[in-house]
N, C-alpha and C positions, 0 to 999 in steps of 0.2 A: 316752249311758249304755254302751253296748258299746265305743265308742272309749275313754272313761275307764277302764273296767275293763282293757281290753289295754294302756293306757298305763301303771297301776298295775302291772299284771302286769310289764311289760318292765322297769320301774324296779328291782321285786323281783330279778328275774331276773340283772340287771347288778351288783347289791351283791357278789356273791361275786368277781365279776372286777375289780372297783373293789377289794375287799381284797386279792387278790391282786397288782394293780398296784402297791400301794401296800406291799406287804409289805417291800419291800427299801428304804424311805426310813424316816429317823429323826423321830420327831414332835418338833417343838418344844417348849420355847425351845431355841436351839442358841447358843452363846456363838462370836464371832469376836473374834481377836487381830491388830490392822492393825500389820503391821512394815515398811511402805513409805509411800510418799507417797499420799495421798488420793485415791482415783478410780483408782489403777492395779491393783486388785484383789491386792494383796501381802498376804494375810491368810490366818491359818490359822483353820479351823474347827472348833470342839469340843463334844463332847456333854457337858454336865457331870453326867448320870447315869451316863458310863461313866469320869469322870476318878476317883470314888472308888475305884473298882476299880484303876485305874492305880495311885495312889498306894498302897494296900494291896499290891498285887503287887510293888512296888518298896521295900518296907521292907529295910532293912539290918541284918543281927544285930549284936548287941553285941560289939566286939572282945575277946579273951580280955588278961585281965590281961598287960600287957609280962612279958617274960623278961630277963635279965642275959645279955649276951654274954660275960660271965666264965666261966672254966672249961674243960675238956676240949672238943674237937671231936666230933661225933656220928660223923665217920669213924673216929676213933681208939677209940671206945668199941662201935660196934654194926659187924655185919659186913654185907657187901655194900651200903653207901649209895653211890649214883652220883650222887643229886641232893641239893645242899642239905649236902652232908657238911661243909663249913667253917662252918656254923653252930653254935652251943654246943650243949651238951645242952638246955638249958634253950628256946635260940630253937628248935630242932629239936621238941622234944616240944610247944612251942606251936603252931608251924605245923602239926603232924600233928594235933593236937587240933581245930584250926581247920577244917583240909581234911576230915577226917572229917565235921565238922558240916555243912559246906557239899554234900557230893558224897553221902555214904552215911550220914545219921542213923540209919536204921533197923537196917541191915546190920553198921555199926561198922567197927573195923579189919579184921576180916576179909573185907570186899569187895575188897581189895587183896593182903591179907597171909594167908598159911597161918598160923593160930594155933598150929602146934606148931612152927613154925620159920619166925622173921618174915623171915630173909635167904633163904628159897627164892623162886626166880622162875617157879615154874611155873604161878602165876595169870596170866592175860593182862593182867587189870586192871592189875596192878601195873607191867607193862612198858608198859601206855599212859598210867598214871599219871604215869610218869617223862616220857614224852613231852610230857604236856600241861603240867608245870610247866615244862619248857623252853620251851614256845610260851607260856605266859603270860609267863616273862621276856623273850621276843623281843618281843612284842606292846609291852610296856610300856618297853622300851629301844630299839628299832628302829622303833617305829610310831608316836611322839609326835605327829607331823603330823596322826593319826587320832583318836588317843586323849587327845591332851595329857599335862598330868600327872595327869590324874585316874585313868587307867589302869584295869586288869581284876585280878581276883582269880577263883578257881575258882568264887566262889559268883557271878559275873557271870553266867554261863551256867547252872551246875546248879541253882540254887535249891533245893536240899536233894533233888536226885534224880539217882541213878547216872547217868543219860543224859539230856543237855539235851533239854529238850522239842522244840526247833527244830533238828533236822537235816535233812539230803537226802541221797538217793541219786539216781545216775543212773537214769532210766525206761527199760524196754525200749522198742525201735523198735515203731513201729506195725504191726500185723501186715497185709500187703499182699493177701493170697490170691492168688495169681500174678497182681498186677496188678489183678485183678478189683474190689476194693473201694475203690481211689481213693486217692488220697495227700493226708493231712488236713494235713500239713506240720507235725505235731506242736500242732495245733490244735483248738478246739472240742471239747474234753474238760473238762469240769469238773474243776478243781483248785485248791486251796484256796491253793497257791504264787502264782496270779496273780487271786484273789479270785475264781474262778468266772467269768472273764471269757473270752472266746474268743479270748484272745491265745495264742502258743504257751506251753504249761505246763510247760516245762524251761527257766527262764531262767538256770539256775546252771550247766550243765554248759560254755554256750559261754563265759562270762565268770567265772564263779567259780571253774573248773578249768582251761579253755581260755583262749587269750587274743584271740578274735575281738574283733574292733574294734567299739566299740559307738558306732553312728552310726546317722542318719535319712536320710529318702529326700533330702530338700533342706532348706536353709535359708531358703529363698527362697517366697513363696506360690506365685508361678509359677515352678517349679523349672527352671531353665536349666543348675544343676551337678548333675552323677550323684556324689552322695556315697555313697548305698549303695541295694542291692535294696530293694523293698518286704519281702521275708521278713525281710531284717537289721533292717528300721525295726520291723517287729512285735516281732520278738525283744528289740529295743532296750526297746520300752514294755512287754514283760512284766518284763524286769528292775526297770524304774522302778516298775512296779505293785507289785512284791515289795517294793523298798525303800521307798515310801510307806506301805505297811501297816505294815512291819516298825517304822517308826519313830512311827507313829501320826500321819502327818501328810500334806498335800496338795503337789502339785508345786511350788507356790510358796516353800515352806521352802528349796529349794536353786535354783531357776531365777526368772530376771525375765520378768515376764508381757510386757514389750514384745516379748522375742524370748527363747525358751527355750535356744536353741543358744548365744546370746552370752554370753560370761563377764563381760566390761566390764558392771559395773553389778548384777551378781547376788549373792545373797547370800553370804557367806563358808562357808556349810555346804557349797555345790557343790564347795569345792577339799577340803574334810574329807571329802566323800563318794568324790572322784577317790581319795585315798588309801586309803579304806576298803574299795574294790572291789579294788586292788592288794594291798591286807594280805591280804585273805579268799582272793585267789587264791594268794599266797604260801604262807599257812598251809596249806591244802589240800594244794598240792602238794609241801611241805618236810615238814611234820608227820603229816597224816592219810592221804595215800597210800602212804609207806612202811610203814605199820603194816597193810596189806592182808594180810599172811602171818601175823598175829599176832591179827587179830580170829578168832573162830571163825565158823562158816558161819552160824549162826543170828543173829548179828550184824550180818550183811552184808545187801546189798539184793539185788535179784531177780538182778541182772548180776554179783553177787559183790563188789562195790565197798564200801569202806569206808564209815561216816557221815562226811559233812563239812559245814561250817560254812558259813554266810549271815547277813545283816545282823539276822535274827529271832534268831539264837544267843544275841546279845548283848542288842538291843535290846528284844526281847519286846513291842513295842508302845509304846515310852517314845522320844520326841525323842533323849535321852540314856540309856544303859543305867544301870538304876538312879536316873534322873531326875538324874543328874550327881552323885550321891553317892560320893564316893570312899572305898573301903576299903584302898587301896594305902598310904595314909598310916600305917595300923596294921599294915602289912605290908611293911615294906619289904623282906624276903628275898625277894619277888617283882619287884622293880622291875628288878632287874640279871641278865643272863647270867653263872651264878656257875661256877666249878671248869671242868671238862674243856668244859663247853658255852660258855666264853667264845670268841664267833667272831670271826675275824679278819674287819677291815674289808672293803668290796666293793673290788675292784681299783680303784684310782686315787681313793678317797676321800679317802685321806689327803695327797693333793696338791692336792686343791682350792684349799685357801685361798692356797696357795703359787705357783699356777699360774693367773692369771686369763686369762680365755678371750681367745682370739685367733680375729679373722674373716677369711676363711670357717672355719667348724669342721664338721667332718666327723662325723656319726653313723651309725656301721656297725650293720646287722642280720643276722642271721642267716639262713639260706638259706629262702625260703619263708615268711618270717615278718614281721609287722610289730610285734611287740611288743618292747618297750624293754631291752636288757639293762642291767645295773648298769653298765657303763662306758657306755652311751650316756647315763643318767641322769647321770653325773658330768658331762660334757659339756653336757648339757641346763642343769644347774645354774650350771654356769660360764658359759655363754651369759646366763642369766637375770639374774645378777647384773652381768652386763657393762652389759645394757639397763637395769637399775636404777640404774646409777651414771651413766648418759649418757642424760638424759631425752628429748635431739631424735634418738636414734638409731632407725632402723626398719629391720627384716631381712626379706629374703627366705627362704622355706623351698621348697627344689627337692629333689623326689625324684629318683632315677636307679635304672636298672634296666640289667641285661644284654640280650643278646639271644637267649640260648638259651631254647629252650623257646616257648610261645606268647607272642608279643609283645603281644597285648591283654592278657592276664592280667597279665604282667610290668609293663605300664604302671599297670594298677590296683592292684598292690601296691605299685608305689612313690607312686601317690598315698594310699594307706591309710597308707604310713611316713611321709609328709609329716603327714597328719592327727595320727599319734600325737607328733610332734615338736613341733606347734603345740599340742595340747591340754596337753601336758607343761609347755612354755614358758607357757601361759595359767594353769595351776594353780599355777604359782611366781610368779603376781602379775602378770606380764607384760600389759600391755593389749592387746586384739585388733588395735587400728588400728594397731599397731606391727609387726605380723606380716603378711606378703603371702604366699600361697601361688602359686607357680609352677606352670605345666604340667609335667607329670613327662616324662623326658626318656630317651633311651638313652643310657649313659655309653660314654666312649670307652676305659675301662680293661678292657673286654674282660670275659670271665667269670672275674672276681676278686671277694674280698671288697670292695674299695674300690667296685665297680660296685653293691653294695648300699647305697647310702648316701642319707641325706639331708643336704644343705649347707645351713647357716645363713650367709648371708652380708649383707655390709652394702649397703643401697640407698642410694645417691646421690641428692642432690635433685635 
């Protein structure tokens, strides 16, 4: 009898612990959608009780009635119109009314304009909004490999709020206390950026502002190839966790379960994500960072940096922003760069079609960097085009470096540059078995720009 009472008491005492252990689990029923061969685990799992909220959060507003393109231009009627001045008065007014509803429905026009003088530039929000219009046009015209023809508008990120809900700032470094506290390596601190995991809690600064290589420790079960350190691998996983939660999907949305590292056989979304990472990085550096002196102190982060964008800024929990609904078709004024914001093409871009690639091709890099320049991307696209026209062609990818400085560090940098070229070729649709990475070497060109290169050469049978 005593043993029975003790057993029952133990069971009751364990109930709170059981409740805590299940608190992070989602109760059934769940729904799964198969998008690969049966038995491969290529499925997405959804909670039907959450989907209704996602659909509701991604409803798009009704467009304003169309306006005529006839009549005088806005820049000829209004003062200090630096953006969209080539629109007719009707088109300009329609777009301004729409943008006010998308961004500041409660504050109205006065959120960006001085009501006593609309031409006045004293409000920082007006200067920022000009830059955001240009950024939106850049996304729609230069990043269709990520946004396709669906495009984005101000509403995609703002959803009726002056400041988008999902932005980020660079966090302060961990206080070390004269090295007595210990170094957590940016980990083991609960943060929503990585869904409260023990992973590094800043997956944005290295990859969406900086150009650190996104790598994992090895591509093999028994690692014989050194691709990246464990620390770099953990940072990569923190970025992947952010991307997964931002889109409301799991890893198999972009990766092949047979081998997460292989591009061949993977879902097409991985290529889209590849371009999305680079798009976010360019936008943060080209549009947000230059506004550092424009934003007031109260709108900056603890280190004095400006708000920046990540995957959640547009996606907000949906696999496609606004679940794939396009608002751009109703607002073509945001589809292309206009007026003074028309940007010249990247150097060499115009000659791509007229100059087919010749092998070996040399991809040059900036000093100490493994990120691809605009010129490098042109050369890689040319090489990818050649590979697509010659089915039997296989190429070697060889990284070179000079002998100045630490030789081991230089060889590792050459290896990472070769990875960058390989990944870009894979993202362009070249099969992985047609690309062969070679051991990095020292260049005979001395301490010159040509020494910091990756060569794409033809592999003979």
